N, C-alpha and C positions, 0 to 999 in steps of 0.2 A: 920637350916642353915642360917647364916647371910649373907646379900648381901650389898655391899657398895652402898651408895646413898648420893649424895651431893645436898643440896637445894640451890637455888640462886634466885636472881631477875634480869630479863633481862630488860634493860632500853634503850629507844631511845627517840627521840624528842616528840613522841606522848604519852608517859607514860611508865608504867612498868608492868610486869607480872611475877608471881612466876613460878619457874620451878624446875625440877629434872634432875640430871645427874647420871644415873645408872652405877655402876661399876667403879666409879672414886672418888677420894678424892677432897675436896674443894680447896686444894692448887694447883691442876692442872688447875683450872679455870683462865682465863686471868683477870687481874685487870683493864685493859683499854679497848679501843675500839677493836671490833672484828667483822668479818663476821661470821654468825652462820647459821647452818641448824637446825631447830627445828620442832617438830611435835606438833600441838595443841591437847590437851587432855581434854576431858570432865570428870573431876574428880567427879563422882557421890557420892563418900563417903564424900568429902568436899563441894559438891554442888558448884563448881566453875570451871572455865577453868584454865588450866596451860599449860606450854610447856615442852616438853621432849627434852633435848639437844641431837642431833645426832652427830654433828661435828662442829668444829669452826676453824677459821684462826685468830691467834693473830696479829692484825695490829700494835701492839706496839713494836714488836721486832725490834731493831735497826739493820741496815745492818752490822755494824761492829761486832755485837754479833752473827750473823747468823751462823758462823762456829762453835760456841760453843753450839748452840741449837740443839735439836733433830729436824731433817728435818720436816717442817710442811706440811700440806696437799697440799697447793698451790705449794710448791717446788716439792713434789712428782708428782703432776699432770703435772707440766711443764716438769719434767724429762721424764715421760711417753709420753708426747706430742712429745718430740724430737725424740724418738725412734719408734714412732707409725708406720712410714712408712717402718721401717726395720724389723718389726715383723709381720709374717703372722699369723692371728688369724682365726681359722676355727670353725664355729658354728655347733657342732654336738649334741646339747642339745636335748635329747629325740628322737634322730634319730639313725637309723641303717645305718651308713655310713662306708665305708672302710677307716680306719685311716692310716695315714702315718706310715711307719715302725719305723721311728725315729721322735718322737714328744714329747712335754711336755703336759701331760694330766692334765687338770684342772677339777677335778671331784667334787670340792666343790666350790660353789659360794662365792667369796670373800665378806667380810662384812666391810672392812676398806680400806683406801688408802694404808696402809702399806702392807696388804695382796695382793692387786692388783699389787703393785710395785714389790713384790717378784716374782709373776708369770711372769710379763713382763721382769724383769731383768734376770730371769733364761733363758727364751726363747732367749733373746738378746745375753747373754754371750755364750750359747751353740749353737746359730744360728740354732735353731729348731723352727718349727711352734708350736703355742700354740693352742691346741684343747680343746674346751669347751664341756665337757661331763656331766656336772651336770644337775640335773633336773631343768627346768626353774622355777623361783619363782612363786608360786601360788597366785591367787587373793583371799586371805583369810584374816583372822584376828585372834586375840587371843581368842575371844569368841568362834569362830568356833572350834579352836584347843582344847579348854577346853571341849566343848560338845562332841567332838570325843573321847577325853581321858576318860571322864566319861563313855561313852558308852562302850568303850573297857574294862574298869575296871569292870563294871557291868557284862559284858559277861564272863570275866575270872573268876570272883567270882562265878557266877551262875553255870558254867560248870566245875569249878575246874581245868581249863587248864592254861597254861602258854604261854608267848610270848617272843621271842628273842628281846633283846634290840634294835638291828638293825632294826628288823621288825616294832617295835613300832615307832622308829624314822622315818621310811619310811612312815608309815600310817599318821603321823602327819606332815610330811615334815619338820622335825626339825633335822638337822645334829648336832647341838651344844648340847652336853650332859648337859652342865651347864644349858641351857634353859629348857631342858627336866626335869632336877632335880627339878626345881621350880614346875613343874607340878606334879611330884611324891610327893613333899613336901605338895602341896595343897591337893592332894588326902588323904595323911596321916592325915592332919588337919581336913579333912571332914569325917573321920571315916573308912578309909581303912587301912589295914595292908599290907605294901609293902615289898616284899622280893626279893632281887637281888642276884643270885648265878650263877657264871660263865656265865655272860651275859644273863641269863634267868630271866625274871620277873614273879612273882606271885602276885596277888592282891586279898586279902580276905576281903569281906565286913563284918564289925563288928556289926554295928547297923543300919539297913535299915531306921528306922524312923529318926535317927540323920542325916544320909546321905542325905535323901530327903530334909531336912530343910537346911542343910549347903551348898549343892551344888547349891542352888538357887542364881544366880548372882544378886548382888545388896543388899543383906542383910548385915547390919552393924555388923559383927561378926569378931572374931579373925580368924576364918577359912576363911571367905571371904577375909580378907586381904591377905592371902596366895594365894587365887584364883586370886585376882586382880594383885598380883605381877607377876604371871605366864602370865596372859593375857597381861599385860603391856610389859613384856620382849619379848613375842612372837611378838607383834605388832612392837617393835623396830627391832627385827631380820628380819621380813618380809620387813620392810621399807628399811633396809640396803641392803638386798639381791636384791630387785628390783632396788635400786639406782645403785649399782655397777654392776649388770647385764647389765643395760643400758649403762654403760661406756664401758664394753667389747663389746657390740653389736655395739657401735659407731666405735670401732676399726675394727670390721668385715666389716662394711659399708665403712670405710675408705680404707681398702684393696681392696674391690671390685670396688670402684669408682676411685681408684688411685689419691685420693686427695693429695695435697702436705702438708697440715697441718691439725691438729686436735686440737680443743680447748675443754678442759674438763670444765664442770660446777662444780665449787667447792663451790658454795655458795647456792645451792639449788637443789632439786631433780626435 
């Protein structure tokens, strides 16, 4: 499975640093100045530091072209800011609370301004409270997720049992199947045979000796490249979940304190 990745150099007055933008083509990058959200990454394979692009605001878009452009992140944030006080947001994450009979249930943490905008817009148009019921983002990382996935794969192979896809996603705290697929691809590259039938997964260990070598994080092998891709993608997913979870919680706090305005941080987490 191929995954889109664009390489770039991020430049400011102090110098430049190389970076990657996963899931996007190079033509989507701005050519001029921009505000950017990046994550510093220690690339052990290349033995250097890089940045991973999370989001950006193109500062070169002229105002007279704004109507012809896809709404950028700042515009979305400002739009949410304007309706913040007309939308009631209820924090029911991980709680057993009586929910309003008529409410918009947000059961998946948004990972982009566009997703956040859709939830807020829906609640605004329907004039219903927005209830957050998703699991709060965990303090974890891609390496932890990989170790858990390998442990589950070993158990399933040893016992000959299977696991429901949803159950595996819950154990890894990964709602996005695309991200999980990278993990399954990495397991395949490391010597497991993965079978998915009617949302049920089976994992069979083919060569135990090969697996022990290839699942060692940090080895410069083709299999490890697949492992690193999974780890990198999970780290980005967790970063986005934590960032946009904080934006929704600021709305909750705004509701409770009856503030008259809300400013979203669109340039950093």
